[in-house]
C-alpha positions as CSV (number, residue, x, y, z in Angstrom):
1,E,0.0,0.0,0.0
2,G,2.8,2.4,0.9
3,A,4.4,2.0,-2.5
4,E,1.2,2.7,-4.3
5,E,0.7,5.9,-2.3
6,T,4.2,7.3,-3.1
7,E,3.5,6.4,-6.8
8,G,0.3,8.4,-6.7
9,V,2.1,11.3,-5.0
10,R,4.9,11.2,-7.6
11,R,2.4,11.2,-10.4
12,K,0.6,14.2,-9.0
13,E,3.9,16.0,-8.5
14,S,4.9,15.4,-12.1
15,L,1.5,16.6,-13.3
16,D,2.0,19.8,-11.2
17,V,5.3,20.3,-12.9
18,I,3.8,19.9,-16.3
19,L,1.0,22.3,-15.5
20,E,3.5,24.8,-14.2
21,G,5.6,24.4,-17.3
22,L,2.5,25.0,-19.5
23,S,1.5,28.2,-17.7
24,S,5.0,29.6,-17.8
25,L,5.1,28.7,-21.5
26,E,1.8,30.6,-22.0
27,N,3.3,33.6,-20.2
28,I,6.3,33.5,-22.4
29,L,4.2,33.3,-25.6
30,F,1.9,36.1,-24.3
31,W,4.8,38.4,-23.6
32,A,6.5,37.5,-26.9
33,G,3.3,38.3,-28.7
34,L,3.0,41.7,-26.9
35,E,6.6,42.5,-27.8
36,E,5.9,41.6,-31.4
37,D,2.9,43.8,-31.6
38,Y,4.8,46.6,-30.0
39,S,7.7,46.2,-32.4
40,Y,5.3,46.2,-35.4
41,S,3.5,49.4,-34.3
42,W,6.9,51.0,-33.6
43,L,8.0,50.2,-37.1
44,E,4.8,51.5,-38.6
45,V,5.0,54.8,-36.7
46,N,8.7,55.3,-37.6
47,Y,8.7,54.2,-41.2
48,K,5.5,55.8,-42.6
């Protein structure tokens, strides 16, 4: 029984790690997108 419990805990921990990774990836993509939009508008303003 003890072994099964630690297996379940380990699985939950790895799931948490995956979810954390996904949310930080979303943040990175979000900020990269913002930066891209900002760069485009900057280029448009300066090269019209």
